[in-house]
C-alpha atoms as one frame of an Amber mdcrd trajectory, in Angstrom:
protein
   0.048   0.005   0.029   1.173   3.481  -0.789  -0.093   6.856   0.059   0.830
  10.194  -1.792  -0.228  13.537  -0.470   0.957  16.837  -2.279  -0.127  20.353
  -1.448   1.344  23.309  -3.369   0.285  26.601  -2.058   2.868  28.823  -3.756
   3.958  29.069  -7.353   6.881  31.176  -8.671   4.571  31.920 -11.835   2.927
  35.528 -11.353  -0.029  34.509 -13.511  -1.455  31.997 -10.846   0.531  33.035
  -7.809  -2.602  32.833  -5.700  -3.491  29.453  -6.908  -3.524  26.120  -4.730
  -3.052  22.517  -6.140  -3.596  19.626  -3.892  -3.747  15.938  -4.597  -4.131
  12.582  -2.485  -3.540   9.106  -3.985  -3.754   5.670  -2.496  -2.423   2.581
  -4.139  -2.905  -0.960  -3.140  -1.456  -4.205  -4.614  -2.609  -7.910  -3.859
  -0.960 -11.091  -4.797  -3.047 -14.277  -5.242  -1.104 -17.056  -6.346   0.013
 -16.054  -9.881  -2.406 -13.278 -10.058  -1.432  -9.634  -9.116  -4.262  -7.159
  -8.492  -3.867  -3.416  -7.930  -6.069  -0.596  -7.418  -5.789   3.167  -7.074
  -7.891   5.962  -6.016  -6.940   9.599  -6.227  -8.430  13.037  -5.687  -7.099
  16.298  -7.289  -7.938  19.844  -6.408  -6.860  22.871  -8.651  -7.987  26.578
  -7.606  -9.878  28.552 -10.044  -6.564  30.718 -10.766  -4.795  27.693 -12.026
  -7.881  26.444 -14.107  -8.214  29.963 -15.500  -4.424  30.124 -16.412  -4.673
  26.723 -18.399  -8.141  26.672 -19.730  -9.525  30.210 -19.592  -9.520  32.836
 -22.348  -6.830  35.436 -22.289  -7.879  39.016 -21.429  -8.433  40.926 -24.643
  -9.690  37.775 -26.534 -13.019  37.491 -25.152 -15.900  37.030 -27.324 -18.370
  40.115 -27.151 -21.954  39.221 -26.253 -21.115  36.191 -24.053 -21.091  36.762
 -20.344
């Protein structure tokens, strides 16, 4: 079994400096005779500043009439 926890509250990038990234992953492996089974479960959080940086429309390129 392995557990990974990441929390990144600070970035050197000025465009999303106030952003927050966090993740939690849990992995488990089982051996049953010649069979190996594994399962993974994970959660990831990205704040609005990070989402806007990667998927948002840059300022000045907005489409008029859409709010």
